[in-house]
KOLROGU-366552 format. One record per residue (C-alpha): residue in three letters; residue number from 1; z negated, x, y negated. Coordinates in steps of 0.001 Angstrom, whole numbers. Layout:
BEGIN
resn; resi; z; x; y
ALA; NUM; Z; X; Y
...
% end
This chain:
BEGIN
resn; resi; z; x; y
MET; 1; 145131; -68062; -71175
CYS; 2; 148541; -69488; -70381
GLY; 3; 150552; -71665; -68051
ILE; 4; 153062; -70887; -65328
PHE; 5; 155843; -72733; -63545
GLY; 6; 158018; -71419; -60740
LYS; 7; 160605; -72396; -58160
ILE; 8; 161689; -70620; -55001
ASN; 9; 164817; -71673; -53120
SER; 10; 164785; -70518; -49534
ASP; 11; 168489; -71071; -48793
GLN; 12; 170840; -72192; -51511
ALA; 13; 171121; -70412; -54851
LEU; 14; 169656; -71857; -58030
SER; 15; 172196; -73828; -60013
SER; 16; 172399; -74135; -63792
TYR; 17; 170939; -77637; -63334
ASP; 18; 167979; -76124; -61456
ILE; 19; 167337; -73671; -64287
GLU; 20; 167388; -76398; -66933
ASN; 21; 165120; -78531; -64763
CYS; 22; 162671; -75622; -64498
ARG; 23; 162715; -75165; -68259
LYS; 24; 161919; -78841; -68749
ALA; 25; 158970; -78556; -66370
LEU; 26; 157751; -75429; -68178
SER; 27; 157884; -77179; -71544
ALA; 28; 155411; -79764; -70219
ILE; 29; 152670; -77105; -70342
SER; 30; 153480; -75692; -73777
HIS; 31; 149938; -76618; -74895
ARG; 32; 148561; -74030; -72472
GLY; 33; 150556; -71279; -74152
PRO; 34; 151578; -72074; -77735
ASP; 35; 152196; -68436; -78734
ALA; 36; 155178; -67385; -76596
GLU; 37; 157568; -68570; -73904
GLY; 38; 159315; -66422; -71312
GLU; 39; 161288; -66686; -68108
TRP; 40; 162760; -64519; -65391
TYR; 41; 165110; -65641; -62642
ASP; 42; 167598; -64421; -60112
SER; 43; 169773; -66272; -57610
HIS; 44; 166844; -67819; -55689
VAL; 45; 163681; -67471; -57811
TYR; 46; 162668; -68859; -61206
MET; 47; 159433; -67778; -62949
GLY; 48; 158492; -69360; -66281
HIS; 49; 155530; -68560; -68533
ARG; 50; 153795; -69982; -71610
ARG; 51; 151453; -67537; -73339
LEU; 52; 148191; -67962; -75241
ASN; 53; 147521; -64610; -76948
ILE; 54; 144044; -63273; -76139
ILE; 55; 144297; -59552; -75303
ASP; 56; 146997; -57272; -76729
LEU; 57; 148756; -59683; -79039
SER; 58; 152015; -57682; -79058
GLU; 59; 155297; -58906; -77621
ALA; 60; 155145; -56043; -75121
ALA; 61; 152468; -58001; -73237
ASN; 62; 154565; -61158; -72951
GLN; 63; 155360; -62560; -69515
PRO; 64; 156914; -62741; -66985
PHE; 65; 155969; -59060; -66892
GLN; 66; 157872; -56426; -64916
ASP; 67; 156837; -52935; -63870
GLU; 68; 158959; -50026; -65064
SER; 69; 160966; -49936; -61823
GLY; 70; 161841; -53627; -62165
ARG; 71; 160812; -54254; -58555
TYR; 72; 157790; -56476; -59294
VAL; 73; 157617; -59523; -61561
LEU; 74; 154310; -61140; -62584
SER; 75; 153653; -64541; -64145
TYR; 76; 149937; -64911; -64604
ASN; 77; 147418; -67345; -66092
GLY; 78; 143895; -66169; -66810
GLU; 79; 141958; -63024; -67610
ILE; 80; 140777; -59987; -65655
TYR; 81; 137532; -59128; -67431
ASN; 82; 137167; -55699; -65796
TYR; 83; 140686; -54624; -66753
ILE; 84; 139400; -51644; -68777
GLU; 85; 137484; -50261; -65792
LEU; 86; 140439; -50855; -63455
ARG; 87; 142799; -49196; -65906
GLN; 88; 140580; -46137; -66174
GLU; 89; 140394; -45872; -62377
LEU; 90; 144158; -46231; -61995
GLU; 91; 144759; -43583; -64659
THR; 92; 142827; -41070; -62563
PHE; 93; 145521; -41589; -59918
GLY; 94; 148266; -40897; -62446
VAL; 95; 149262; -44496; -63232
LYS; 96; 150747; -44788; -66737
PHE; 97; 150399; -47808; -69040
ASN; 98; 152574; -48984; -71916
THR; 99; 150412; -51835; -73246
ARG; 100; 146716; -52592; -73810
SER; 101; 146974; -55835; -71830
ASP; 102; 145062; -56972; -68779
THR; 103; 148410; -58328; -67533
GLU; 104; 149806; -54832; -67028
VAL; 105; 146575; -53767; -65302
PHE; 106; 146759; -56790; -62973
LEU; 107; 150257; -55848; -61838
ALA; 108; 149565; -52082; -61677
ALA; 109; 146523; -52699; -59461
TRP; 110; 148596; -54931; -57183
ILE; 111; 151334; -52285; -56889
PHE; 112; 148798; -49505; -56204
TRP; 113; 146367; -51266; -53846
GLY; 114; 148390; -54205; -52555
ILE; 115; 146386; -57161; -51222
GLU; 116; 143237; -55034; -51554
ALA; 117; 143545; -55430; -55341
LEU; 118; 142338; -59020; -54958
GLN; 119; 138903; -57663; -54019
ARG; 120; 138801; -55622; -57236
TYR; 121; 139766; -58240; -59811
ASP; 122; 136780; -59776; -61613
GLY; 123; 137989; -62734; -63609
MET; 124; 139682; -66110; -63487
PHE; 125; 143354; -66359; -62690
ALA; 126; 146278; -68059; -61043
ALA; 127; 149173; -65693; -60488
ALA; 128; 152678; -65509; -59083
ILE; 129; 154098; -62132; -58040
HIS; 130; 157650; -61595; -56823
ASP; 131; 158697; -58469; -54932
ARG; 132; 162430; -58112; -55520
LYS; 133; 162800; -55521; -52751
THR; 134; 161269; -57569; -49922
ASN; 135; 161949; -61015; -51483
ILE; 136; 158342; -61939; -50786
HIS; 137; 156699; -64245; -53329
TYR; 138; 152912; -64466; -53674
LEU; 139; 150825; -67245; -55212
ILE; 140; 147178; -66350; -55826
ARG; 141; 144125; -68247; -57089
ASP; 142; 140802; -66717; -58173
GLY; 143; 137797; -66805; -55876
ILE; 144; 135927; -69622; -57621
GLY; 145; 138938; -71701; -58640
GLN; 146; 138477; -71595; -62405
LYS; 147; 142230; -71586; -62964
PRO; 148; 144434; -74266; -61341
LEU; 149; 147531; -73783; -59208
TYR; 150; 149535; -76681; -57729
TYR; 151; 152426; -76364; -55310
CYS; 152; 154806; -78575; -53410
GLU; 153; 157132; -77716; -50538
ARG; 154; 160322; -79732; -50898
THR; 155; 163795; -79013; -49573
PRO; 156; 165338; -76600; -50322
GLY; 157; 162227; -74634; -51337
LEU; 158; 158908; -74675; -53151
ILE; 159; 157810; -75376; -56720
TYR; 160; 154468; -74498; -58303
ALA; 161; 152721; -74896; -61661
SER; 162; 149464; -74580; -63566
GLU; 163; 149313; -78354; -64022
LEU; 164; 150325; -81349; -61969
GLY; 165; 152166; -82855; -64933
SER; 166; 154518; -79889; -64981
LEU; 167; 155595; -80550; -61384
LEU; 168; 156113; -84235; -62153
LYS; 169; 158540; -83294; -64934
TYR; 170; 160833; -81653; -62376
SER; 171; 163595; -84212; -61934
GLY; 172; 165247; -85342; -58740
LEU; 173; 162175; -85511; -56514
ASN; 174; 160498; -88660; -55224
TRP; 175; 156759; -88900; -55860
SER; 176; 154329; -91331; -54243
LEU; 177; 150576; -91855; -54373
ASP; 178; 148371; -90588; -51556
ARG; 179; 146278; -93635; -50589
GLU; 180; 143683; -91712; -48578
ALA; 181; 143259; -89160; -51360
PHE; 182; 142780; -92050; -53805
ALA; 183; 139886; -93418; -51726
ARG; 184; 138292; -89958; -51702
TYR; 185; 138769; -89750; -55461
LEU; 186; 136921; -93044; -55961
LEU; 187; 134120; -91760; -53766
HIS; 188; 133729; -88320; -55359
SER; 189; 135068; -88914; -58923
TYR; 190; 137632; -86101; -58539
TYR; 191; 140356; -84827; -56231
GLY; 192; 138673; -82088; -54224
LEU; 193; 139797; -79123; -52149
GLU; 194; 143588; -79228; -51578
GLU; 195; 144105; -82885; -52472
THR; 196; 145931; -84330; -55461
PRO; 197; 146960; -87908; -56332
ILE; 198; 150488; -87198; -55062
ALA; 199; 151467; -87087; -51408
GLY; 200; 152835; -83649; -50542
VAL; 201; 151448; -81882; -53617
LYS; 202; 148545; -79512; -52955
LYS; 203; 146160; -77319; -54857
LEU; 204; 145889; -73747; -53662
LEU; 205; 142292; -73335; -52502
PRO; 206; 140064; -70890; -54418
GLY; 207; 139974; -67389; -52927
HIS; 208; 143323; -67921; -51172
TYR; 209; 146893; -66770; -51577
LEU; 210; 150254; -67948; -50299
GLN; 211; 152856; -65557; -48959
ILE; 212; 156365; -67014; -49154
LYS; 213; 159347; -65377; -47504
GLY; 214; 162428; -67478; -46923
LYS; 215; 161334; -70731; -45310
LYS; 216; 158043; -69284; -44055
VAL; 217; 154960; -70178; -46124
GLU; 218; 151633; -68735; -44957
ARG; 219; 148171; -69203; -46483
PHE; 220; 145437; -66559; -46302
GLN; 221; 141840; -66432; -47496
TYR; 222; 140893; -63193; -49234
TRP; 223; 137380; -63952; -50553
ASN; 224; 134530; -66239; -49545
SER; 225; 130980; -65776; -50786
ILE; 226; 128409; -67626; -48658
PRO; 227; 124759; -68324; -49647
SER; 228; 122917; -66435; -46937
ALA; 229; 119645; -64957; -48299
CYS; 230; 120660; -61628; -46757
ASN; 231; 118772; -59653; -49437
LYS; 232; 115392; -60603; -47974
ASP; 233; 113431; -57518; -49076
ILE; 234; 114075; -57815; -52805
ASP; 235; 110945; -58503; -54873
GLU; 236; 110657; -60544; -58064
ASP; 237; 110882; -57642; -60497
GLN; 238; 113884; -56185; -58699
ALA; 239; 115617; -59563; -58682
LEU; 240; 114970; -60129; -62398
ASN; 241; 116159; -56637; -63339
ARG; 242; 119270; -56865; -61177
PHE; 243; 120127; -60295; -62530
ARG; 244; 119763; -59120; -66115
GLN; 245; 121921; -56063; -65429
LEU; 246; 124728; -58067; -63824
PHE; 247; 124508; -60957; -66265
GLU; 248; 124545; -58843; -69407
SER; 249; 127444; -56820; -67997
SER; 250; 129364; -60038; -67301
CYS; 251; 128706; -61398; -70807
ARG; 252; 129792; -58116; -72336
MET; 253; 133071; -58139; -70403
THR; 254; 133821; -61821; -71054
MET; 255; 133498; -61091; -74777
ARG; 256; 136525; -58794; -74611
SER; 257; 139077; -60440; -76859
ASP; 258; 141492; -59675; -79673
VAL; 259; 140972; -63171; -81099
PRO; 260; 137785; -64917; -82366
TYR; 261; 135262; -66114; -79779
GLY; 262; 131967; -68004; -79683
VAL; 263; 129361; -69519; -77367
PHE; 264; 129193; -73191; -76417
LEU; 265; 125458; -73811; -76859
SER; 266; 123892; -76933; -75352
GLY; 267; 120323; -75703; -75670
GLY; 268; 119956; -75571; -71896
ILE; 269; 118822; -72432; -70110
ASP; 270; 122314; -71346; -69021
SER; 271; 124002; -71403; -72436
SER; 272; 120864; -70003; -74105
LEU; 273; 120910; -66998; -71767
ILE; 274; 124598; -66450; -72561
LEU; 275; 123959; -66617; -76300
LYS; 276; 121094; -64131; -75993
ALA; 277; 123174; -61643; -73999
CYS; 278; 126161; -61967; -76344
HIS; 279; 123964; -61631; -79426
LYS; 280; 122651; -58308; -78094
VAL; 281; 126237; -57026; -78103
ASN; 282; 127406; -58685; -81312
ASP; 283; 124855; -60077; -83762
ASP; 284; 127662; -61921; -85553
VAL; 285; 128470; -64067; -82515
CYS; 286; 128785; -67735; -83456
ALA; 287; 127617; -70814; -81555
PHE; 288; 128934; -74365; -81254
SER; 289; 126954; -77444; -80235
VAL; 290; 127361; -81207; -79931
ALA; 291; 124864; -83697; -81323
SER; 292; 124731; -87213; -79875
SER; 293; 123813; -90379; -81739
GLU; 294; 122001; -91556; -78587
LYS; 295; 118527; -89994; -78459
ASP; 296; 118222; -89774; -74673
PHE; 297; 121511; -87826; -74548
ASP; 298; 120932; -85604; -77598
GLU; 299; 120079; -81919; -77126
ARG; 300; 120552; -80916; -80750
GLU; 301; 116887; -79931; -81302
LYS; 302; 116931; -77401; -78442
ALA; 303; 120241; -75931; -79561
VAL; 304; 118963; -75530; -83128
LEU; 305; 115705; -74052; -81843
MET; 306; 117568; -71466; -79774
ALA; 307; 119989; -70572; -82558
GLU; 308; 117126; -70110; -85005
GLU; 309; 115135; -68084; -82483
LEU; 310; 118028; -65631; -82156
LYS; 311; 118849; -65769; -85878
ILE; 312; 122436; -66832; -85205
LYS; 313; 124317; -66588; -88494
THR; 314; 126935; -69245; -87743
HIS; 315; 125935; -72312; -85715
LYS; 316; 128284; -75281; -85978
ILE; 317; 127007; -78676; -84809
PHE; 318; 129565; -81447; -84260
GLN; 319; 128298; -85029; -84461
MET; 320; 129432; -87206; -81546
ASP; 321; 128907; -90767; -82770
SER; 322; 130509; -93901; -81360
ASP; 323; 133774; -93365; -83239
ALA; 324; 134000; -89759; -82078
VAL; 325; 133310; -90748; -78463
SER; 326; 135892; -93530; -78534
GLY; 327; 138439; -91120; -79959
ALA; 328; 137590; -88443; -77401
VAL; 329; 137835; -90956; -74544
GLN; 330; 141297; -91998; -75711
GLN; 331; 142342; -88373; -76069
VAL; 332; 141241; -87634; -72499
PHE; 333; 142883; -90785; -71151
THR; 334; 146198; -90072; -72856
SER; 335; 146383; -86402; -71840
SER; 336; 144574; -85924; -68511
ASP; 337; 146628; -83927; -66057
GLU; 338; 145071; -85694; -63087
PRO; 339; 142451; -88453; -62794
HIS; 340; 138940; -87139; -63347
GLY; 341; 135895; -89404; -63381
ASP; 342; 133319; -87167; -65068
PRO; 343; 132318; -88559; -68493
GLY; 344; 131297; -84980; -69328
TYR; 345; 135015; -84245; -69564
VAL; 346; 134970; -86316; -72763
ASN; 347; 132178; -84191; -74263
THR; 348; 133887; -80950; -73276
SER; 349; 137156; -82166; -74761
PHE; 350; 135417; -83130; -78007
LEU; 351; 133678; -79755; -78237
ALA; 352; 136850; -77764; -77541
HIS; 353; 138838; -79770; -80096
SER; 354; 136084; -79359; -82702
ALA; 355; 135603; -75615; -82128
LYS; 356; 139316; -74717; -82014
PRO; 357; 139676; -74212; -85800
TYR; 358; 137040; -71467; -85569
VAL; 359; 137688; -69677; -82262
THR; 360; 140294; -69272; -79525
VAL; 361; 137849; -68197; -76799
GLY; 362; 134646; -69997; -75834
LEU; 363; 131887; -68842; -73496
ALA; 364; 130202; -71585; -71442
GLY; 365; 127481; -71933; -68806
ASP; 366; 129590; -73224; -65898
GLY; 367; 128180; -72027; -62573
GLY; 368; 124508; -71588; -63419
ASP; 369; 123469; -74773; -61604
GLU; 370; 125750; -74153; -58609
LEU; 371; 124516; -70588; -58079
PHE; 372; 120814; -70992; -58839
ALA; 373; 120090; -74567; -57652
GLY; 374; 119884; -76539; -60873
TYR; 375; 120873; -80069; -59874
ALA; 376; 118552; -82969; -59032
PRO; 377; 119633; -83178; -55349
PHE; 378; 117966; -79804; -54752
ARG; 379; 114622; -81482; -55444
GLY; 380; 115516; -84087; -52846
LEU; 381; 115703; -81507; -50063
ALA; 382; 111909; -81433; -49727
ALA; 383; 111778; -85131; -48762
VAL; 384; 114646; -84997; -46237
PRO; 385; 112397; -84412; -43161
TRP; 386; 110490; -87597; -43974
PHE; 387; 113473; -89820; -44893
ARG; 388; 115660; -88840; -41958
ASN; 389; 112981; -90130; -39587
ILE; 390; 112974; -93602; -41137
PRO; 391; 114794; -96050; -38815
ALA; 392; 118244; -97024; -40073
PRO; 393; 117411; -100785; -40362
ILE; 394; 114579; -99964; -42780
VAL; 395; 116848; -97707; -44851
TYR; 396; 119375; -100558; -45099
LEU; 397; 116623; -102933; -46249
LEU; 398; 115535; -100446; -48935
LYS; 399; 119123; -100161; -50159
LYS; 400; 119487; -103932; -50248
PHE; 401; 116260; -104253; -52220
LEU; 402; 117336; -101671; -54800
ARG; 403; 120663; -103447; -55255
SER; 404; 118811; -106680; -56034
VAL; 405; 116716; -105105; -58807
PRO; 406; 118248; -105106; -62347
GLN; 407; 119438; -101592; -63046
SER; 408; 118773; -99482; -66110
ASP; 409; 121541; -97716; -68000
LYS; 410; 119231; -94903; -69156
TYR; 411; 120179; -91321; -68307
MET; 412; 119136; -90429; -64734
SER; 413; 116736; -93377; -64458
LEU; 414; 114385; -93565; -61491
GLY; 415; 116329; -96455; -59964
PHE; 416; 119623; -94564; -60315
LYS; 417; 118197; -91492; -58574
ALA; 418; 116623; -93594; -55825
ARG; 419; 119904; -95363; -55036
CYS; 420; 121833; -92085; -54973
TYR; 421; 119246; -90478; -52728
LEU; 422; 119256; -93314; -50204
GLN; 423; 123061; -93079; -49960
GLY; 424; 122480; -89907; -47947
PHE; 425; 120698; -91775; -45134
PRO; 426; 121352; -92196; -42312
SER; 427; 123828; -89330; -41961
SER; 428; 124244; -85875; -40475
GLU; 429; 122809; -82899; -42355
ASP; 430; 126124; -81669; -43761
MET; 431; 127469; -85116; -44695
ARG; 432; 124339; -86046; -46643
PHE; 433; 125343; -83981; -49677
PRO; 434; 128630; -85726; -50535
MET; 435; 126922; -89089; -50105
TRP; 436; 124124; -88135; -52509
LEU; 437; 126800; -87514; -55144
ALA; 438; 129065; -90424; -54152
SER; 439; 129933; -93135; -56648
ALA; 440; 129449; -95893; -54037
GLU; 441; 128292; -96595; -50509
LEU; 442; 131070; -96271; -47938
SER; 443; 130471; -99860; -46833
HIS; 444; 131184; -100978; -50392
LEU; 445; 134123; -98629; -50870
LYS; 446; 135958; -99974; -47836
ASP; 447; 135822; -103461; -49397
ILE; 448; 137264; -102099; -52639
CYS; 449; 140122; -100030; -51211
THR; 450; 143053; -101771; -49551
GLY; 451; 145572; -100607; -46976
LEU; 452; 143220; -98317; -45048
SER; 453; 141564; -98866; -41683
GLN; 454; 137863; -99628; -41407
ASP; 455; 137438; -96503; -39265
PHE; 456; 138624; -94344; -42147
PHE; 457; 135350; -95065; -43986
SER; 458; 133145; -93595; -41268
ALA; 459; 130356; -91343; -42547
ASP; 460; 130449; -88937; -39594
GLY; 461; 133198; -86699; -41026
HIS; 462; 135305; -86781; -37860
ALA; 463; 139041; -86157; -38034
ASP; 464; 141110; -88531; -40179
THR; 465; 138103; -90077; -41905
ILE; 466; 137153; -90050; -45572
LEU; 467; 134724; -87116; -45259
SER; 468; 136700; -85010; -42767
PRO; 469; 137957; -82437; -45352
ILE; 470; 134362; -81754; -46384
LYS; 471; 133266; -81569; -42757
GLY; 472; 135804; -78809; -42179
ILE; 473; 134416; -76718; -45032
MET; 474; 130742; -77295; -44244
GLN; 475; 131097; -76261; -40596
GLN; 476; 130967; -72667; -41826
MET; 477; 127332; -73233; -42852
GLU; 478; 126053; -74291; -39444
GLY; 479; 122654; -72717; -38826
ARG; 480; 121897; -72071; -42506
THR; 481; 119030; -73626; -44447
GLN; 482; 119501; -76965; -46179
GLN; 483; 119283; -75246; -49557
GLN; 484; 122015; -72776; -48629
MET; 485; 124208; -75585; -47319
LEU; 486; 123826; -77579; -50530
LEU; 487; 124573; -74495; -52641
TYR; 488; 127738; -73914; -50614
TYR; 489; 128798; -77530; -51068
TYR; 490; 128420; -77261; -54810
GLN; 491; 130185; -73892; -55025
LYS; 492; 133145; -74600; -52757
ILE; 493; 133801; -78289; -53359
PHE; 494; 132122; -79513; -56547
LEU; 495; 132439; -76476; -58854
PRO; 496; 136219; -75826; -58686
GLU; 497; 137607; -79341; -59073
PHE; 498; 134787; -81185; -60836
VAL; 499; 133343; -78616; -63252
CYS; 500; 136026; -75964; -63713
LEU; 501; 138894; -78440; -63789
HIS; 502; 137687; -80354; -66800
THR; 503; 136644; -77154; -68588
ASP; 504; 140132; -75700; -68105
ARG; 505; 141998; -78870; -69081
ALA; 506; 139835; -79714; -72100
ALA; 507; 140198; -76205; -73525
MET; 508; 143834; -75552; -72654
ARG; 509; 144877; -78906; -74078
VAL; 510; 144087; -77462; -77534
GLY; 511; 145232; -73900; -76809
MET; 512; 141762; -72493; -76146
GLU; 513; 140360; -70417; -73306
VAL; 514; 136823; -70962; -71981
ARG; 515; 135165; -68236; -69925
SER; 516; 132088; -68521; -67705
PRO; 517; 129905; -65372; -67469
PHE; 518; 127918; -66824; -64550
LEU; 519; 131078; -66823; -62430
SER; 520; 131774; -63094; -62358
LYS; 521; 132327; -61949; -58791
PRO; 522; 129391; -59458; -58655
LEU; 523; 126998; -62069; -60061
VAL; 524; 128143; -64732; -57575
GLU; 525; 127683; -62344; -54665
PHE; 526; 124237; -61291; -55922
ALA; 527; 123091; -64896; -56365
ASN; 528; 124243; -65804; -52875
SER; 529; 122323; -62865; -51388
LEU; 530; 118959; -63982; -52785
PRO; 531; 116208; -65620; -50719
ASP; 532; 115822; -69358; -51181
ASP; 533; 112533; -69031; -53075
MET; 534; 114226; -67043; -55831
LYS; 535; 116037; -70255; -56789
ILE; 536; 113514; -73006; -55992
ARG; 537; 109790; -72347; -56074
SER; 538; 106943; -74872; -56284
HIS; 539; 109530; -77611; -56899
SER; 540; 110835; -75676; -59922
LEU; 541; 114636; -75443; -59919
LYS; 542; 116549; -72371; -61155
TRP; 543; 113371; -70327; -60806
LEU; 544; 115040; -66962; -61425
LEU; 545; 116838; -68165; -64558
LYS; 546; 113633; -69653; -65950
ARG; 547; 111788; -66370; -65330
SER; 548; 114641; -64545; -67033
ALA; 549; 114326; -66839; -70052
GLU; 550; 110593; -66125; -70162
ALA; 551; 111283; -62387; -69971
TYR; 552; 113566; -62777; -72994
GLU; 553; 110622; -64571; -74693
PHE; 554; 112498; -67834; -75173
PRO; 555; 110468; -70744; -76603
PRO; 556; 108546; -72754; -73954
GLU; 557; 110701; -75816; -74685
ILE; 558; 113727; -73888; -73429
CYS; 559; 112064; -72241; -70413
SER; 560; 110431; -75362; -68983
GLN; 561; 113112; -77992; -69634
THR; 562; 114678; -80113; -66916
LYS; 563; 118399; -80319; -66260
ARG; 564; 120361; -82652; -68545
GLY; 565; 124048; -83264; -68001
PHE; 566; 126561; -82673; -70801
THR; 567; 127687; -86262; -71104
PHE; 568; 127357; -89446; -73150
PRO; 569; 125809; -92881; -72349
ILE; 570; 128863; -94198; -70540
ALA; 571; 126941; -96890; -68614
ARG; 572; 125609; -98298; -71891
TRP; 573; 128866; -98021; -73780
LEU; 574; 130860; -99843; -71117
LYS; 575; 128842; -102860; -72225
GLY; 576; 129532; -102147; -75903
PRO; 577; 132111; -99888; -77636
LEU; 578; 134200; -99403; -74470
LYS; 579; 133834; -102923; -73038
SER; 580; 137192; -104251; -74214
THR; 581; 138949; -101064; -73064
MET; 582; 137356; -101403; -69633
GLU; 583; 138319; -105078; -69267
GLU; 584; 141899; -104410; -70334
MET; 585; 142390; -101385; -68070
LEU; 586; 140869; -103093; -65018
SER; 587; 142523; -106473; -65366
PRO; 588; 144598; -107779; -62418
GLU; 589; 147751; -107259; -64502
ALA; 590; 146905; -103590; -65068
LEU; 591; 145914; -102995; -61428
ASN; 592; 149497; -103432; -60233
HIS; 593; 149469; -100718; -57558
GLN; 594; 147665; -102710; -54830
LEU; 595; 145268; -99830; -54114
VAL; 596; 142166; -101937; -54763
ASP; 597; 140993; -105506; -54229
HIS; 598; 141118; -107286; -57602
MET; 599; 138200; -109602; -56875
GLN; 600; 135977; -106668; -55884
ILE; 601; 136790; -104921; -59160
LYS; 602; 136038; -108077; -61133
ASN; 603; 132635; -108283; -59456
LEU; 604; 131945; -104637; -60269
VAL; 605; 132735; -105221; -63940
ASP; 606; 130848; -108528; -64224
ASN; 607; 127713; -107180; -62534
HIS; 608; 127746; -104105; -64763
ILE; 609; 128100; -106108; -67975
SER; 610; 125309; -108488; -66931
GLY; 611; 122954; -105607; -66101
LYS; 612; 122574; -106613; -62458
GLN; 613; 124054; -103315; -61338
ASN; 614; 124867; -99961; -62902
ASN; 615; 128434; -99514; -61665
TYR; 616; 129576; -97105; -64356
ARG; 617; 130602; -94357; -61934
ILE; 618; 133180; -96213; -59896
ILE; 619; 134290; -98229; -62943
TYR; 620; 134915; -95074; -64951
ASN; 621; 136677; -93469; -61983
LEU; 622; 139056; -96430; -61900
MET; 623; 139599; -96326; -65655
ALA; 624; 140463; -92625; -65544
PHE; 625; 142875; -93246; -62678
GLN; 626; 144501; -96187; -64439
ALA; 627; 144979; -94191; -67639
TRP; 628; 146697; -91435; -65680
TYR; 629; 148803; -93681; -63440
GLN; 630; 150111; -95826; -66289
ARG; 631; 151566; -92706; -67895
HIS; 632; 153595; -91899; -64770
PRO; 633; 155965; -94746; -63895
GLU; 634; 157982; -92270; -61812
ILE; 635; 155278; -92351; -59117
SER; 636; 155599; -94929; -56364
ALA; 637; 152444; -96674; -55189
SER; 638; 153789; -97284; -51715
% end
């Protein structure tokens, strides 16, 4: 719901030039908040806000928002879904309210409880709070990382924003690419954890806040949910009942809106459960789906089946044919805030753009797979004990053999899954997960990337290597089961910057907010307390969600389906409708930053077009990066 930009000068006062520069940076995120613009500043602090009206549409709820005393100033992006419950609790302590907004509740809770308020918020948010009495400035990001917050410490202070592009619009600063972060981006398809494409610019980690006073900037973690199976005594009926209670409560709260809302319905279990829970509250709830012209990527039949089963009155289906995909790809390439190599971003962007004329708020199934073990690598855990005992030379021979076999461009083909699985061997337990999801083998990546040492591409995760940031996060899971470790990887690394990032950007680009009922704090904590067999049982993934669907009496086709990504046939289309775009974007003339070896890229493209290899992942990663980089000539490649 909005966008924020701020600047804090530790020593010298803000000049009129600084203020105008801040306003220019704020205008770069006008799409995030088309309904109102506001600012507050004093001699050393600027706080700017762009508003998307969702709750309490009056001007009284505009931001930056100050308490009645004028001591505290809030600039906030997101929603606190439990704001009504928090307001009622605060009123019992005598706190008075002048608006119906969640913004006022956010600030009132902070004033009343201090840092402890962060444990009470249930929602998605990125917030800046300034205490005029102490001159302490706080930057806060929600526990999952659904809402983005970038910051950069540069003399004489610090700037921050909801989007990277806003920071880049701040004049007078020198920006340069981070070469190591680029290599990690090619590997993972996104910039994870704190990293961004720009050296010196960071993302605030989920569940963390910054405390800024003068020149001192400190980072603290306030929330961290760890899959632990601590609720060992819960039985199946108790688990199903508790899940339904928490899930329906979350759906009910995420429906709170003063503007139209609807459900993004893929026909998968996650979105079907959301539609069912929302329909129980409001039988007029509408649904929106995407139909693909490619049969192996089309989930239209399941979406229609589910909508008819629930007797949904309004179900809009948007046809994504080749022209629509090409247009959506160009829209993503010309507007992406940072490089992002998930083709599903294109689908999400198309859906948000298509649904915007009907609703301002969408409800989506983000988080179901990360909390309840829905991805294909969870099936691979069962075979790990056997594969990790295979001698390394034999694993290398298997990899070489698979590379020599012509590769299919069908969705999740057997050969594709086999190659991805073997990428995780040989490796340590915690480093296997990023390699399963990697776009290329490290031995191949080091030939592609230039200007980095060979040691940087080590798979051990030691300091100053390509996997070292992930190693630092995964050390917290030492001693846990493989399933718990993989869940933690998905939740802490993959979910915030792969899934949530493209959901936020695709929706906010068209002035829409997308909420995820699976990511409410109580539901996350409940899911992470469950025993492993409540998520995977008899090789069946998302066991608890499937049992919940059966309890709701969903059709068998919905309950027993396998996971299908929300994407389009990118591997196939890089040989057809997108071939000329690919060749133009990855030509030696276009690759003028010297980050990659031109001959290696040519081989990648040629082998993909010929069908010898399916290189769509790293090719698309490069295309997304090129589209972003070409729009920012102010960034140095050195």
